[in-house]
C-alpha beads as a LAMMPS data file, in Angstrom:
LAMMPS data file: protein, C-alpha beads

199 atoms
198 bonds

1 atom types
1 bond types

-500.0 500.0 xlo xhi
-500.0 500.0 ylo yhi
-500.0 500.0 zlo zhi

Masses

1 110.0

Atoms # bond

1 1 1 84.046 -254.974 -46.933
2 1 1 83.943 -257.185 -44.466
3 1 1 85.591 -255.952 -40.738
4 1 1 89.292 -257.584 -40.968
5 1 1 89.415 -258.892 -44.166
6 1 1 93.288 -259.641 -45.394
7 1 1 94.562 -256.931 -47.441
8 1 1 97.857 -257.735 -48.606
9 1 1 98.371 -254.563 -50.614
10 1 1 98.087 -252.317 -47.125
11 1 1 100.880 -254.644 -45.412
12 1 1 102.965 -253.791 -48.426
13 1 1 102.466 -250.440 -48.197
14 1 1 103.525 -250.569 -44.287
15 1 1 106.369 -252.397 -45.593
16 1 1 107.710 -250.410 -47.983
17 1 1 106.640 -246.377 -46.858
18 1 1 109.368 -244.214 -46.906
19 1 1 110.258 -240.752 -45.352
20 1 1 111.297 -238.199 -48.334
21 1 1 113.054 -235.346 -46.839
22 1 1 111.336 -232.347 -46.898
23 1 1 114.263 -230.622 -49.024
24 1 1 113.882 -233.024 -51.591
25 1 1 110.132 -232.582 -52.050
26 1 1 108.717 -230.764 -55.271
27 1 1 105.251 -229.624 -55.853
28 1 1 102.080 -230.310 -56.343
29 1 1 101.466 -231.528 -52.898
30 1 1 98.423 -232.349 -51.703
31 1 1 95.158 -230.454 -52.546
32 1 1 92.468 -229.356 -49.962
33 1 1 90.737 -232.500 -50.555
34 1 1 93.325 -235.278 -50.048
35 1 1 94.891 -233.043 -46.600
36 1 1 91.535 -233.610 -45.694
37 1 1 91.705 -236.852 -46.179
38 1 1 95.055 -237.192 -44.866
39 1 1 94.021 -235.836 -41.529
40 1 1 90.477 -237.742 -41.273
41 1 1 92.904 -240.904 -41.223
42 1 1 95.361 -239.003 -38.450
43 1 1 92.303 -239.084 -36.299
44 1 1 91.331 -242.796 -36.447
45 1 1 93.828 -243.538 -34.055
46 1 1 93.459 -245.414 -30.405
47 1 1 92.481 -242.700 -28.444
48 1 1 91.513 -243.903 -24.596
49 1 1 88.723 -242.320 -23.283
50 1 1 87.849 -240.716 -26.797
51 1 1 89.665 -237.293 -25.655
52 1 1 91.054 -236.201 -29.220
53 1 1 94.261 -235.077 -27.776
54 1 1 95.555 -233.469 -30.942
55 1 1 94.548 -230.783 -33.229
56 1 1 96.227 -230.081 -36.552
57 1 1 97.310 -226.335 -38.198
58 1 1 97.692 -226.993 -42.157
59 1 1 99.591 -224.586 -43.817
60 1 1 100.282 -223.593 -47.475
61 1 1 101.798 -221.205 -49.738
62 1 1 102.602 -217.947 -48.334
63 1 1 101.172 -219.193 -44.786
64 1 1 104.666 -221.270 -44.215
65 1 1 106.318 -218.480 -44.713
66 1 1 104.681 -216.749 -42.118
67 1 1 106.439 -219.784 -39.927
68 1 1 109.520 -219.230 -40.965
69 1 1 109.605 -215.367 -40.377
70 1 1 107.988 -216.383 -36.678
71 1 1 111.119 -218.920 -36.396
72 1 1 113.476 -216.575 -37.496
73 1 1 112.290 -214.039 -34.606
74 1 1 112.373 -216.758 -32.134
75 1 1 115.941 -217.766 -32.850
76 1 1 117.084 -214.266 -32.219
77 1 1 114.728 -213.657 -29.495
78 1 1 115.931 -216.862 -27.417
79 1 1 118.904 -217.769 -28.545
80 1 1 120.440 -214.638 -29.906
81 1 1 120.936 -215.875 -33.051
82 1 1 122.904 -214.021 -35.631
83 1 1 120.144 -211.988 -38.020
84 1 1 121.840 -213.362 -41.003
85 1 1 121.809 -217.072 -39.667
86 1 1 118.071 -216.473 -38.897
87 1 1 117.137 -215.557 -42.109
88 1 1 118.645 -218.905 -43.306
89 1 1 116.469 -220.662 -41.005
90 1 1 113.459 -219.092 -42.477
91 1 1 113.952 -221.953 -45.299
92 1 1 112.798 -224.502 -43.160
93 1 1 109.087 -224.040 -43.311
94 1 1 108.848 -223.937 -47.060
95 1 1 110.788 -227.468 -47.579
96 1 1 107.731 -228.999 -48.842
97 1 1 104.680 -227.530 -50.598
98 1 1 102.168 -228.042 -47.357
99 1 1 102.981 -228.499 -43.846
100 1 1 101.197 -229.643 -41.300
101 1 1 101.871 -228.390 -37.341
102 1 1 100.432 -231.336 -35.376
103 1 1 99.740 -229.986 -31.847
104 1 1 99.446 -232.519 -29.004
105 1 1 96.989 -231.320 -26.714
106 1 1 97.048 -233.352 -23.911
107 1 1 95.087 -232.832 -20.413
108 1 1 95.403 -233.567 -16.881
109 1 1 92.344 -236.105 -16.525
110 1 1 92.064 -239.615 -15.414
111 1 1 93.450 -240.743 -18.350
112 1 1 97.509 -240.456 -18.197
113 1 1 99.189 -237.605 -20.207
114 1 1 101.451 -240.372 -21.911
115 1 1 98.486 -242.435 -23.211
116 1 1 97.619 -239.013 -24.864
117 1 1 100.828 -238.290 -26.078
118 1 1 101.144 -241.695 -27.617
119 1 1 97.848 -240.944 -29.384
120 1 1 99.228 -238.142 -30.703
121 1 1 102.367 -240.037 -32.201
122 1 1 99.685 -242.870 -33.832
123 1 1 97.865 -239.631 -35.556
124 1 1 100.908 -238.634 -37.230
125 1 1 102.130 -241.767 -38.181
126 1 1 98.819 -242.536 -39.656
127 1 1 98.828 -239.289 -41.807
128 1 1 102.159 -240.039 -43.317
129 1 1 100.263 -244.009 -44.405
130 1 1 97.727 -242.175 -45.878
131 1 1 99.832 -239.665 -47.778
132 1 1 101.580 -242.664 -49.324
133 1 1 98.192 -244.181 -49.806
134 1 1 97.393 -241.092 -51.555
135 1 1 100.352 -241.084 -53.858
136 1 1 102.282 -238.485 -52.009
137 1 1 105.645 -237.834 -49.924
138 1 1 105.749 -237.207 -46.174
139 1 1 108.447 -236.224 -43.892
140 1 1 107.712 -235.917 -39.550
141 1 1 110.184 -233.359 -38.301
142 1 1 110.707 -231.955 -35.229
143 1 1 113.764 -229.957 -34.194
144 1 1 114.377 -226.608 -31.977
145 1 1 111.545 -224.721 -33.451
146 1 1 108.953 -227.238 -31.757
147 1 1 109.987 -226.711 -28.665
148 1 1 110.668 -222.777 -28.878
149 1 1 108.082 -220.935 -26.370
150 1 1 107.832 -218.460 -28.935
151 1 1 106.946 -220.225 -31.816
152 1 1 104.143 -222.057 -29.452
153 1 1 102.907 -218.613 -28.758
154 1 1 103.122 -217.518 -32.343
155 1 1 101.005 -220.400 -33.353
156 1 1 97.954 -219.933 -30.455
157 1 1 99.105 -223.166 -28.457
158 1 1 97.451 -222.914 -25.231
159 1 1 99.517 -224.118 -22.151
160 1 1 100.262 -227.209 -21.976
161 1 1 100.120 -227.821 -25.447
162 1 1 103.214 -229.262 -27.415
163 1 1 103.943 -229.411 -30.793
164 1 1 104.554 -232.713 -31.585
165 1 1 106.140 -232.206 -34.709
166 1 1 106.090 -230.668 -38.547
167 1 1 104.513 -233.039 -40.743
168 1 1 105.589 -232.117 -44.911
169 1 1 103.828 -233.435 -47.686
170 1 1 104.630 -232.852 -51.378
171 1 1 105.908 -235.263 -54.099
172 1 1 108.867 -236.786 -55.238
173 1 1 111.024 -236.911 -58.616
174 1 1 113.079 -239.746 -57.033
175 1 1 111.892 -242.735 -55.327
176 1 1 113.602 -242.317 -51.517
177 1 1 116.366 -245.397 -50.721
178 1 1 115.811 -247.326 -48.094
179 1 1 117.614 -246.998 -44.638
180 1 1 118.933 -249.601 -42.201
181 1 1 116.138 -250.913 -40.314
182 1 1 116.433 -253.472 -37.053
183 1 1 115.442 -256.766 -37.401
184 1 1 112.204 -257.683 -35.980
185 1 1 113.577 -260.655 -33.787
186 1 1 116.647 -258.393 -32.270
187 1 1 113.872 -256.150 -30.482
188 1 1 111.494 -259.359 -29.833
189 1 1 110.950 -261.602 -26.837
190 1 1 109.094 -264.367 -27.473
191 1 1 107.236 -265.664 -24.122
192 1 1 107.980 -264.808 -20.508
193 1 1 111.339 -262.493 -20.163
194 1 1 114.238 -264.960 -18.475
195 1 1 114.841 -263.616 -15.085
196 1 1 111.443 -262.068 -14.418
197 1 1 109.101 -263.481 -11.747
198 1 1 107.338 -267.049 -12.833
199 1 1 104.019 -265.823 -10.892

Bonds

1 1 1 2
2 1 2 3
3 1 3 4
4 1 4 5
5 1 5 6
6 1 6 7
7 1 7 8
8 1 8 9
9 1 9 10
10 1 10 11
11 1 11 12
12 1 12 13
13 1 13 14
14 1 14 15
15 1 15 16
16 1 16 17
17 1 17 18
18 1 18 19
19 1 19 20
20 1 20 21
21 1 21 22
22 1 22 23
23 1 23 24
24 1 24 25
25 1 25 26
26 1 26 27
27 1 27 28
28 1 28 29
29 1 29 30
30 1 30 31
31 1 31 32
32 1 32 33
33 1 33 34
34 1 34 35
35 1 35 36
36 1 36 37
37 1 37 38
38 1 38 39
39 1 39 40
40 1 40 41
41 1 41 42
42 1 42 43
43 1 43 44
44 1 44 45
45 1 45 46
46 1 46 47
47 1 47 48
48 1 48 49
49 1 49 50
50 1 50 51
51 1 51 52
52 1 52 53
53 1 53 54
54 1 54 55
55 1 55 56
56 1 56 57
57 1 57 58
58 1 58 59
59 1 59 60
60 1 60 61
61 1 61 62
62 1 62 63
63 1 63 64
64 1 64 65
65 1 65 66
66 1 66 67
67 1 67 68
68 1 68 69
69 1 69 70
70 1 70 71
71 1 71 72
72 1 72 73
73 1 73 74
74 1 74 75
75 1 75 76
76 1 76 77
77 1 77 78
78 1 78 79
79 1 79 80
80 1 80 81
81 1 81 82
82 1 82 83
83 1 83 84
84 1 84 85
85 1 85 86
86 1 86 87
87 1 87 88
88 1 88 89
89 1 89 90
90 1 90 91
91 1 91 92
92 1 92 93
93 1 93 94
94 1 94 95
95 1 95 96
96 1 96 97
97 1 97 98
98 1 98 99
99 1 99 100
100 1 100 101
101 1 101 102
102 1 102 103
103 1 103 104
104 1 104 105
105 1 105 106
106 1 106 107
107 1 107 108
108 1 108 109
109 1 109 110
110 1 110 111
111 1 111 112
112 1 112 113
113 1 113 114
114 1 114 115
115 1 115 116
116 1 116 117
117 1 117 118
118 1 118 119
119 1 119 120
120 1 120 121
121 1 121 122
122 1 122 123
123 1 123 124
124 1 124 125
125 1 125 126
126 1 126 127
127 1 127 128
128 1 128 129
129 1 129 130
130 1 130 131
131 1 131 132
132 1 132 133
133 1 133 134
134 1 134 135
135 1 135 136
136 1 136 137
137 1 137 138
138 1 138 139
139 1 139 140
140 1 140 141
141 1 141 142
142 1 142 143
143 1 143 144
144 1 144 145
145 1 145 146
146 1 146 147
147 1 147 148
148 1 148 149
149 1 149 150
150 1 150 151
151 1 151 152
152 1 152 153
153 1 153 154
154 1 154 155
155 1 155 156
156 1 156 157
157 1 157 158
158 1 158 159
159 1 159 160
160 1 160 161
161 1 161 162
162 1 162 163
163 1 163 164
164 1 164 165
165 1 165 166
166 1 166 167
167 1 167 168
168 1 168 169
169 1 169 170
170 1 170 171
171 1 171 172
172 1 172 173
173 1 173 174
174 1 174 175
175 1 175 176
176 1 176 177
177 1 177 178
178 1 178 179
179 1 179 180
180 1 180 181
181 1 181 182
182 1 182 183
183 1 183 184
184 1 184 185
185 1 185 186
186 1 186 187
187 1 187 188
188 1 188 189
189 1 189 190
190 1 190 191
191 1 191 192
192 1 192 193
193 1 193 194
194 1 194 195
195 1 195 196
196 1 196 197
197 1 197 198
198 1 198 199
């Protein structure tokens, strides 16, 4: 394939990709070979300084339940949540067949942390697009657990690392409905912005 050959199918995929609610996913999810492809696509992103400021924890089967237990303990410890309510939150981690915890590993160096975090976001998006291309459903969630010190410690995050999201992968019984999107022209300025310096 010649580099930068037009590919209408890829553009159509980008324009029709849609997140599927994790709670609506069904099995089977991507197997190990498919997940390896999804993660390989995730690391093919712009990465100023070639730092690789991201890593991934893949949880399948009962491994997801361990995260659910961790989230429940964190809720009780940090929020003094009623144990009965915390017990219900265990199901958060088992919504989809496969769960990837995306971890931002930005470091203080000559490359701004913000640029490293942008690379992390691009990696997450690439994984969602790759999953769609391989015929799977995907959903990127954050929420309280992604900011919990207890959850981060339980997952072995180092100081300075952050959970960029919990990305669920699986299958779907029904096509997801489209949601409202902004019109590109409403968020785009063509040419020099009015009121800005002319030189």
